[in-house]
C-alpha positions as CSV (number, residue, x, y, z in Angstrom):
1,X,19.4,12.7,4.4
2,X,16.6,11.5,6.4
3,X,15.2,8.1,6.0
4,X,11.8,9.4,4.4
5,X,13.8,11.4,1.9
6,X,15.9,8.2,0.8
7,X,12.4,6.4,0.8
8,X,10.8,8.7,-1.5
9,X,14.2,9.0,-3.7
10,X,14.2,5.3,-3.8
11,X,10.5,5.1,-5.0
12,X,11.2,7.9,-7.6
13,X,13.9,5.9,-8.9
14,X,11.9,2.8,-9.1
15,X,8.9,4.3,-10.7
16,X,11.3,5.9,-13.2
17,X,12.9,2.7,-14.0
18,X,9.6,0.9,-14.4
19,X,8.6,3.6,-16.8
20,X,11.7,3.3,-18.9
21,X,11.4,-0.5,-19.1
22,X,7.7,-0.1,-20.2
23,X,8.6,2.1,-23.0
24,X,11.7,0.0,-24.0
25,X,9.1,-3.1,-24.1
26,X,6.5,-1.1,-26.2
27,X,9.5,-0.2,-28.6
28,X,10.7,-3.6,-28.9
29,X,7.1,-4.9,-29.6
30,X,6.9,-2.5,-32.5
31,X,10.2,-3.5,-33.9
32,X,8.5,-6.8,-35.3
33,X,6.1,-4.7,-37.2
34,X,8.8,-2.7,-38.6
35,X,11.0,-5.6,-39.7
36,X,8.0,-7.3,-41.3
37,X,7.1,-4.2,-43.3
38,X,3.8,-3.5,-41.6
39,X,4.7,0.0,-40.8
40,X,6.9,2.2,-42.5
41,X,10.2,3.4,-41.1
42,X,8.9,6.9,-40.8
43,X,6.0,5.8,-38.7
44,X,8.3,3.7,-36.8
45,X,10.3,6.7,-35.8
46,X,7.6,8.8,-35.1
47,X,5.8,6.6,-32.6
48,X,9.2,5.7,-31.1
49,X,9.6,9.5,-30.4
50,X,6.2,9.7,-29.1
51,X,6.6,7.0,-26.8
52,X,10.2,8.3,-25.6
53,X,8.7,11.9,-25.1
54,X,5.8,10.3,-23.3
55,X,3.3,11.9,-25.7
56,X,1.9,8.5,-26.5
57,X,0.6,8.0,-22.7
58,X,-1.1,11.3,-22.3
59,X,-4.6,12.1,-22.6
60,X,-5.1,15.6,-24.1
61,X,-8.3,17.3,-23.4
62,X,-9.4,20.0,-25.7
63,X,-11.6,22.9,-24.8
64,X,-12.9,24.4,-21.5
65,X,-12.7,22.5,-18.2
66,X,-16.1,21.2,-17.1
67,X,-16.0,21.4,-13.1
68,X,-19.3,21.1,-11.4
69,X,-19.8,23.2,-8.2
70,X,-19.8,21.1,-5.2
71,X,-22.4,22.9,-3.3
72,X,-24.9,23.7,-6.3
73,X,-23.9,21.5,-9.1
74,X,-23.5,24.3,-11.4
75,X,-20.7,24.4,-13.7
76,X,-18.2,27.3,-13.7
């Protein structure tokens, strides 16, 4: 395994670890709302599933892509 491959693998593992830590922190923060009765158990579980699946962090665009032509500025 080359030095570059080890570097990229270490970076990937560090990024994954950071993402997992952020998800755990968000879920931990939401636990207080659940314990205080501010959100229902069902809502808490749905939000937790979305966080774990990564859906809560994604921006979804609906519709056709809008890409201006670099040369003319027209859309495709």
